[in-house]
C-alpha positions in Angstrom: -107.5 -0.2 -41.6 -106.4 -3.9 -41.2 -102.6 -4.4 -41.5 -101.2 -7.0 -43.9 -101.1 -10.3 -42.1 -98.8 -12.7 -44.0 -97.2 -15.9 -42.9 -93.4 -16.0 -43.4 -91.4 -19.3 -43.4 -87.8 -19.3 -44.4 -88.1 -15.9 -45.9 -91.1 -16.9 -48.1 -94.3 -14.9 -47.6 -97.6 -16.7 -47.8 -101.0 -15.1 -47.8 -102.8 -18.4 -47.1 -102.4 -20.1 -43.8 -103.9 -23.4 -45.0 -101.7 -26.2 -46.3 -103.5 -29.0 -48.1 -102.6 -32.6 -48.8 -103.1 -34.3 -52.1 -103.7 -37.9 -51.1 -106.9 -40.0 -50.8 -109.2 -38.1 -53.1 -111.8 -40.0 -55.2 -110.1 -38.8 -58.3 -107.6 -36.2 -59.6 -110.2 -33.8 -60.8 -111.8 -33.5 -57.4 -108.4 -33.1 -55.9 -107.6 -30.2 -58.2 -110.9 -28.5 -57.6 -110.5 -28.9 -53.8 -107.0 -27.3 -53.9 -108.4 -24.3 -55.8 -111.3 -24.0 -53.5 -109.0 -24.0 -50.4 -107.2 -21.0 -51.5 -103.9 -22.6 -50.4 -100.5 -21.9 -51.8 -98.7 -24.9 -50.4 -99.7 -28.5 -51.3 -98.1 -31.6 -49.6 -97.4 -34.9 -51.2 -95.6 -38.1 -50.1 -92.5 -38.4 -52.1 -92.5 -42.2 -51.5 -95.9 -42.7 -53.0 -95.9 -40.4 -56.1 -94.7 -41.4 -59.6 -91.9 -38.9 -60.4 -91.7 -40.1 -64.0 -95.4 -38.9 -64.5 -96.8 -42.4 -64.9 -100.1 -42.9 -63.2 -100.7 -39.9 -60.9 -100.3 -36.6 -62.7 -100.4 -34.5 -59.5 -97.1 -32.7 -60.3 -98.4 -31.4 -63.6 -101.9 -30.6 -62.4 -100.6 -28.5 -59.5 -97.5 -27.1 -61.1 -98.5 -23.5 -60.1 -98.4 -24.3 -56.4 -95.5 -24.6 -54.0 -94.8 -28.3 -53.3 -94.0 -29.4 -49.8 -92.8 -33.1 -50.2 -93.0 -35.2 -47.1 -91.2 -38.3 -45.8 -94.4 -40.2 -44.9 -93.8 -43.9 -44.4 -90.3 -43.4 -43.0 -89.5 -45.1 -39.7 -85.8 -44.1 -39.3 -83.8 -40.9 -39.6 -81.7 -42.6 -42.3 -84.8 -43.3 -44.4 -86.2 -39.8 -43.9 -82.9 -38.3 -45.0 -82.6 -40.4 -48.1 -86.2 -39.6 -49.0 -85.6 -35.8 -48.5 -82.6 -36.0 -50.8 -84.7 -37.8 -53.4 -87.3 -35.1 -53.2 -84.8 -32.3 -53.6 -83.3 -34.0 -56.7 -86.6 -34.8 -58.3 -88.6 -31.7 -57.5 -85.9 -29.1 -57.3 -87.0 -27.9 -53.8 -85.2 -27.9 -50.5 -88.4 -27.7 -48.5 -89.3 -30.9 -46.8 -91.9 -32.0 -44.2 -90.1 -34.5 -42.1 -92.1 -37.4 -40.7 -90.5 -40.3 -38.9 -93.1 -42.7 -37.5 -92.4 -44.7 -34.4 -95.6 -46.8 -34.3 -97.4 -47.9 -37.5 -100.8 -48.4 -35.7 -100.9 -44.9 -34.1 -98.7 -43.2 -36.8 -97.0 -41.5 -33.8 -93.8 -39.6 -34.3 -90.5 -41.1 -33.2 -89.0 -38.1 -31.4 -85.4 -39.4 -31.2 -85.2 -40.3 -34.9 -87.0 -37.0 -35.8 -84.5 -34.9 -34.0 -81.6 -36.7 -35.7 -83.2 -36.3 -39.1 -83.9 -32.6 -38.5 -80.3 -31.9 -37.4 -78.8 -33.6 -40.4 -81.2 -32.1 -43.0 -80.8 -28.5 -41.6 -77.0 -28.9 -41.8 -77.5 -30.1 -45.4 -79.4 -26.9 -46.4 -83.0 -28.1 -46.3 -85.9 -26.0 -45.1 -87.2 -28.5 -42.5 -90.8 -28.6 -41.3 -90.9 -31.5 -38.8 -94.2 -33.3 -37.9 -93.9 -33.9 -34.1 -95.8 -34.5 -30.9 -97.7 -31.7 -29.1 -94.8 -31.4 -26.6 -93.5 -27.9 -26.0 -90.0 -29.2 -25.1 -89.8 -31.3 -28.3 -90.9 -28.3 -30.4 -88.3 -26.0 -28.7 -85.5 -28.6 -29.4 -86.6 -28.8 -33.1 -86.5 -25.0 -33.4 -83.1 -24.9 -31.7 -81.8 -27.4 -34.3 -82.9 -24.9 -37.0 -86.3 -26.1 -38.1 -88.0 -23.4 -40.2 -91.4 -24.2 -38.5 -92.7 -26.9 -36.1 -95.7 -29.0 -36.9 -97.2 -30.5 -33.7 -100.1 -32.9 -34.1 -103.6 -31.9 -33.2 -104.4 -35.6 -32.7 -103.7 -38.9 -34.4 -103.3 -38.7 -38.2 -106.6 -39.2 -40.0 -108.5 -39.6 -36.8 -110.7 -36.4 -37.2 -110.5 -35.9 -33.4 -109.5 -32.3 -33.7 -107.3 -30.6 -31.2 -106.9 -33.2 -28.4 -104.7 -31.1 -26.1 -105.5 -27.4 -26.5 -103.5 -26.4 -23.4 -100.3 -27.9 -24.8 -100.9 -26.4 -28.2 -101.6 -23.0 -26.9 -98.4 -23.2 -24.8 -96.4 -24.2 -27.9 -97.8 -21.3 -29.9 -96.9 -18.8 -27.2 -93.4 -20.0 -26.7 -92.3 -21.0 -30.2 -89.6 -18.9 -31.9 -90.7 -20.2 -35.3 -94.1 -20.6 -37.0 -96.4 -23.4 -35.6 -98.4 -25.4 -38.2 -100.9 -27.7 -36.6 -100.8 -31.0 -38.5 -103.0 -34.1 -38.2 -106.3 -34.8 -36.6 -108.3 -31.9 -38.1 -111.8 -33.3 -38.9 -114.0 -30.4 -39.7 -113.9 -26.6 -40.1 -114.5 -25.8 -36.4 -111.3 -27.9 -35.6 -109.3 -25.7 -37.9 -110.7 -22.5 -36.4 -109.9 -23.7 -32.9 -106.3 -24.4 -33.8 -105.9 -21.0 -35.2 -107.6 -19.3 -32.3 -105.1 -21.0 -30.0 -102.4 -19.1 -31.8 -101.3 -21.5 -34.6 -99.6 -19.8 -37.6 -101.2 -22.3 -40.0 -103.0 -25.6 -40.4 -102.1 -28.5 -42.5 -104.8 -31.1 -43.3 -105.7 -33.8 -45.9 -108.1 -36.5 -44.8 -110.8 -34.0 -43.6 -111.1 -32.7 -47.1 -110.2 -35.7 -49.2 -112.7 -38.0 -47.4 -115.5 -35.6 -47.0 -118.8 -36.2 -48.8 -118.1 -33.1 -50.8 -114.3 -32.4 -50.8 -114.6 -29.2 -52.8 -117.1 -27.7 -50.4 -115.1 -28.9 -47.3 -112.0 -27.3 -48.8 -113.8 -24.0 -49.0 -115.1 -24.4 -45.5 -111.5 -25.0 -44.2 -110.3 -21.9 -46.0 -112.9 -19.7 -44.3 -112.4 -21.5 -40.9 -108.6 -20.8 -41.0 -109.2 -17.2 -41.9 -111.9 -16.7 -39.2 -109.7 -18.4 -36.6 -106.8 -16.2 -37.4 -108.9 -13.0 -37.2 -110.4 -14.2 -33.9 -106.9 -14.8 -32.5 -105.7 -11.3 -33.6 -108.9 -9.7 -32.2 -108.5 -11.2 -28.8 -111.3 -13.2 -27.1 -113.0 -12.1 -23.9 -112.0 -13.9 -20.7 -114.0 -16.9 -19.6 -116.1 -16.3 -16.5 -118.0 -18.6 -14.2 -120.9 -16.2 -13.9 -123.2 -14.1 -16.1 -122.4 -10.5 -16.9 -124.9 -8.3 -18.7 -123.9 -6.7 -21.9 -126.0 -3.6 -21.2 -125.4 -1.1 -18.3 -127.6 -1.7 -15.2 -127.9 2.0 -14.3 -130.4 4.5 -15.7 -133.0 1.9 -16.6 -136.5 3.2 -17.5 -138.7 2.9 -14.4 -135.9 2.4 -12.0 
């Protein structure tokens, strides 16, 4: 019988290993339907781009039964990220924060120096920090050493849909990390999510692949099953790759031999 396979972050058990973003959908109705179809328990939102007084976007009300993971998207310094995290905690009543500190606006690439500083400060201030970072095993280890509850290495550039650009690095991070690894950014389709999970990721966070799909609700369902299949495949253990053919049936005792 299959044993229970739950993801635990900062003492919180999660049955879904898919985190879904809430930005960029054609409308709020489709966004809500996609979240439901995804089966996720955690939804992310940019605290700098949402109306906390409920004017305009009503995301907070529509998704009130989900766990919110506010993020510091748009921040370019540790100071800005820290202030944004404090705002999120005050407004939403959660100490969970996805920390993004961008060093290049064109590539939306993380600024590692500022990210480490923001993580150190926020952990000391009692936040459950999930930092978005480069796919660098050393950076991921340093973030974990600082007390990050999970690390979130990029699959590839944000919104690029290029999938997992560096599977060797990602697999190494997953094998060595003392905290859960959530692959974040670059996922373009269901097979990308499955690959990330097969490499050993604890979870996948995505947004654009669903929000900008021709049918966001259908793609959200596809991502749900891809993450589940990838996780099962990782737990089952793949066969080794070989440079030659190997028959699946025995070669001895064949009729007529």
